[in-house]
DODOKOL-511695 format. One record per atom (N, C-alpha, C): atom name; residue number from 1; x, y, z. Coordinates in Angstrom, 2 decimals. Layout:
DODOKOL-511695
REC   site   pos      east     north        up
REC     CA   NUM         X         Y         Z
...
This chain:
DODOKOL-511695
REC   site   pos      east     north        up
REC      N     1    -16.14     26.08     -7.76
REC     CA     1    -15.80     25.95     -9.15
REC      C     1    -15.65     24.46     -9.48
REC      N     2    -16.19     24.00    -10.59
REC     CA     2    -16.14     22.58    -10.93
REC      C     2    -14.80     22.15    -11.53
REC      N     3    -13.80     21.98    -10.70
REC     CA     3    -12.49     21.52    -11.14
REC      C     3    -12.38     20.02    -10.91
REC      N     4    -11.51     19.38    -11.67
REC     CA     4    -11.32     17.94    -11.45
REC      C     4    -10.02     17.64    -10.71
REC      N     5     -9.14     18.63    -10.59
REC     CA     5     -7.83     18.38    -10.01
REC      C     5     -7.13     19.71     -9.73
REC      N     6     -6.40     19.78     -8.64
REC     CA     6     -5.55     20.94     -8.34
REC      C     6     -4.10     20.45     -8.23
REC      N     7     -3.20     21.11     -8.93
REC     CA     7     -1.78     20.77     -8.80
REC      C     7     -1.22     21.61     -7.66
REC      N     8     -0.88     20.98     -6.55
REC     CA     8     -0.49     21.67     -5.32
REC      C     8      0.95     21.34     -4.96
REC      N     9      1.70     22.36     -4.60
REC     CA     9      3.06     22.15     -4.13
REC      C     9      3.43     23.31     -3.21
REC      N    10      4.36     23.07     -2.30
REC     CA    10      4.85     24.12     -1.41
REC      C    10      5.82     25.02     -2.17
REC      N    11      5.70     26.32     -1.96
REC     CA    11      6.67     27.26     -2.52
REC      C    11      7.98     27.09     -1.76
REC      N    12      9.07     27.08     -2.50
REC     CA    12     10.38     27.06     -1.84
REC      C    12     11.30     28.03     -2.57
REC      N    13     11.97     28.85     -1.78
REC     CA    13     12.88     29.84     -2.34
REC      C    13     14.06     29.13     -2.98
REC      N    14     14.55     29.65     -4.06
REC     CA    14     15.71     29.08     -4.74
REC      C    14     16.90     30.01     -4.56
REC      N    15     18.06     29.47     -4.27
REC     CA    15     19.26     30.31     -4.14
REC      C    15     19.48     31.17     -5.38
REC      N    16     19.85     32.43     -5.14
REC     CA    16     20.12     33.34     -6.24
REC      C    16     18.89     34.03     -6.83
REC      N    17     17.71     33.78     -6.24
REC     CA    17     16.49     34.43     -6.73
REC      C    17     16.08     35.53     -5.75
REC      N    18     15.31     36.52     -6.21
REC     CA    18     14.85     37.58     -5.31
REC      C    18     14.06     37.05     -4.11
REC      N    19     13.39     35.92     -4.25
REC     CA    19     12.58     35.37     -3.16
REC      C    19     13.42     35.03     -1.93
REC      N    20     14.70     34.72     -2.13
REC     CA    20     15.56     34.37     -0.99
REC      C    20     15.68     35.51      0.02
REC      N    21     15.66     36.74     -0.46
REC     CA    21     15.88     37.90      0.41
REC      C    21     14.62     38.69      0.72
REC      N    22     13.47     38.21      0.31
REC     CA    22     12.22     38.95      0.56
REC      C    22     11.87     38.92      2.04
REC      N    23     11.25     39.99      2.49
REC     CA    23     10.76     40.03      3.87
REC      C    23      9.31     39.57      3.90
REC      N    24      8.83     39.22      5.09
REC     CA    24      7.43     38.84      5.26
REC      C    24      7.09     37.48      4.70
REC      N    25      8.06     36.58      4.70
REC     CA    25      7.83     35.24      4.16
REC      C    25      6.82     34.48      5.01
REC      N    26      6.05     33.63      4.36
REC     CA    26      5.13     32.74      5.05
REC      C    26      5.95     31.57      5.59
REC      N    27      5.71     31.21      6.84
REC     CA    27      6.50     30.14      7.46
REC      C    27      6.26     28.81      6.76
REC      N    28      7.26     27.92      6.87
REC     CA    28      7.13     26.61      6.25
REC      C    28      5.92     25.86      6.80
REC      N    29      5.68     25.94      8.11
REC     CA    29      4.55     25.21      8.70
REC      C    29      3.22     25.72      8.15
REC      N    30      3.13     27.03      7.89
REC     CA    30      1.91     27.59      7.30
REC      C    30      1.75     27.12      5.86
REC      N    31      2.85     27.12      5.11
REC     CA    31      2.81     26.62      3.73
REC      C    31      2.35     25.16      3.70
REC      N    32      2.92     24.37      4.61
REC     CA    32      2.57     22.96      4.68
REC      C    32      1.10     22.76      5.01
REC      N    33      0.60     23.50      5.98
REC     CA    33     -0.81     23.41      6.38
REC      C    33     -1.72     23.80      5.21
REC      N    34     -1.39     24.88      4.52
REC     CA    34     -2.20     25.34      3.38
REC      C    34     -2.18     24.31      2.25
REC      N    35     -1.01     23.73      1.99
REC     CA    35     -0.91     22.70      0.94
REC      C    35     -1.79     21.50      1.27
REC      N    36     -1.77     21.07      2.52
REC     CA    36     -2.59     19.93      2.91
REC      C    36     -4.07     20.23      2.74
REC      N    37     -4.49     21.45      3.06
REC     CA    37     -5.90     21.84      2.88
REC      C    37     -6.27     21.83      1.40
REC      N    38     -5.37     22.34      0.55
REC     CA    38     -5.64     22.35     -0.88
REC      C    38     -5.65     20.95     -1.48
REC      N    39     -4.78     20.08     -1.00
REC     CA    39     -4.77     18.69     -1.48
REC      C    39     -6.08     18.01     -1.09
REC      N    40     -6.56     18.26      0.12
REC     CA    40     -7.84     17.70      0.55
REC      C    40     -8.98     18.23     -0.32
REC      N    41     -8.96     19.52     -0.61
REC     CA    41     -9.97     20.11     -1.50
REC      C    41     -9.89     19.48     -2.88
REC      N    42     -8.67     19.27     -3.39
REC     CA    42     -8.49     18.65     -4.69
REC      C    42     -9.08     17.24     -4.70
REC      N    43     -8.85     16.47     -3.64
REC     CA    43     -9.42     15.12     -3.55
REC      C    43    -10.94     15.17     -3.60
REC      N    44    -11.54     16.10     -2.85
REC     CA    44    -13.00     16.25     -2.85
REC      C    44    -13.51     16.63     -4.23
REC      N    45    -12.84     17.60     -4.88
REC     CA    45    -13.24     18.04     -6.22
REC      C    45    -13.13     16.90     -7.23
REC      N    46    -12.06     16.11     -7.12
REC     CA    46    -11.87     15.00     -8.05
REC      C    46    -12.97     13.95     -7.87
REC      N    47    -13.29     13.63     -6.64
REC     CA    47    -14.36     12.66     -6.38
REC      C    47    -15.69     13.15     -6.94
REC      N    48    -15.98     14.42     -6.76
REC     CA    48    -17.22     14.99     -7.28
REC      C    48    -17.22     14.96     -8.80
REC      N    49    -16.10     15.31     -9.43
REC     CA    49    -15.98     15.28    -10.88
REC      C    49    -16.25     13.86    -11.40
REC      N    50    -15.64     12.88    -10.75
REC     CA    50    -15.85     11.48    -11.16
REC      C    50    -17.31     11.07    -10.99
REC      N    51    -17.90     11.43     -9.87
REC     CA    51    -19.30     11.09     -9.60
REC      C    51    -20.22     11.67    -10.66
REC      N    52    -19.98     12.92    -11.04
REC     CA    52    -20.84     13.59    -12.02
REC      C    52    -20.66     13.03    -13.43
REC      N    53    -19.56     12.35    -13.68
REC     CA    53    -19.29     11.87    -15.03
REC      C    53    -19.45     10.36    -15.20
REC      N    54    -19.96      9.68    -14.19
REC     CA    54    -20.22      8.25    -14.32
REC      C    54    -21.25      8.02    -15.42
REC      N    55    -20.90      7.15    -16.36
REC     CA    55    -21.82      6.82    -17.45
REC      C    55    -21.77      7.77    -18.63
REC      N    56    -21.00      8.86    -18.54
REC     CA    56    -20.90      9.82    -19.64
REC      C    56    -19.77      9.42    -20.58
REC      N    57    -19.87      9.84    -21.81
REC     CA    57    -18.83      9.65    -22.80
REC      C    57    -18.31     11.00    -23.22
REC      N    58    -16.98     11.16    -23.30
REC     CA    58    -16.37     12.44    -23.66
REC      C    58    -15.09     12.19    -24.44
REC      N    59    -14.68     13.19    -25.21
REC     CA    59    -13.38     13.15    -25.87
REC      C    59    -12.32     13.43    -24.82
REC      N    60    -11.24     12.64    -24.86
REC     CA    60    -10.16     12.77    -23.88
REC      C    60     -8.82     12.72    -24.61
REC      N    61     -7.91     13.60    -24.21
REC     CA    61     -6.53     13.54    -24.68
REC      C    61     -5.77     12.66    -23.70
REC      N    62     -5.42     11.44    -24.10
REC     CA    62     -4.75     10.50    -23.22
REC      C    62     -3.31     10.92    -23.00
REC      N    63     -2.86     10.82    -21.75
REC     CA    63     -1.52     11.26    -21.36
REC      C    63     -0.67     10.17    -20.76
REC      N    64     -1.23      9.37    -19.84
REC     CA    64     -0.44      8.39    -19.09
REC      C    64     -1.18      7.07    -18.96
REC      N    65     -0.45      5.97    -19.01
REC     CA    65     -0.99      4.66    -18.67
REC      C    65     -0.51      4.35    -17.26
REC      N    66     -1.45      4.15    -16.37
REC     CA    66     -1.14      3.88    -14.97
REC      C    66     -1.21      2.37    -14.69
REC      N    67     -1.19      2.01    -13.45
REC     CA    67     -1.23      0.60    -13.07
REC      C    67     -2.56     -0.04    -13.45
REC      N    68     -2.52     -1.33    -13.66
REC     CA    68     -3.71     -2.13    -13.97
REC      C    68     -4.47     -1.63    -15.20
REC      N    69     -3.76     -1.03    -16.16
REC     CA    69     -4.38     -0.62    -17.42
REC      C    69     -5.16      0.69    -17.37
REC      N    70     -5.15      1.37    -16.23
REC     CA    70     -5.86      2.65    -16.13
REC      C    70     -5.13      3.70    -16.97
REC      N    71     -5.87      4.40    -17.82
REC     CA    71     -5.29      5.45    -18.64
REC      C    71     -5.89      6.78    -18.20
REC      N    72     -5.03      7.79    -18.02
REC     CA    72     -5.51      9.10    -17.62
REC      C    72     -5.20     10.11    -18.70
REC      N    73     -5.94     11.21    -18.67
REC     CA    73     -5.73     12.24    -19.68
REC      C    73     -6.50     13.49    -19.35
REC      N    74     -6.65     14.34    -20.35
REC     CA    74     -7.31     15.62    -20.19
REC      C    74     -8.68     15.60    -20.87
REC      N    75     -9.68     15.98    -20.12
REC     CA    75    -11.06     16.05    -20.57
REC      C    75    -11.25     17.29    -21.42
REC      N    76    -11.88     17.13    -22.56
REC     CA    76    -12.13     18.26    -23.46
REC      C    76    -13.40     18.95    -23.14
């Protein structure tokens, strides 16, 4: 799928929620390994997205100004 970014984070149970007492939980090491794989996939997808859009012009909803004047946003 042609995505430009994946927002990846480890699931963590919160006190007082049903998830705290659920059985069959995925171990932290498995969650960590899966997150790292997804972050790597996200990096690859982002590089491909950038490569495919070199020289193109598009409407963008600007969100953040980063270091050295780089501005990021959402592609329409």
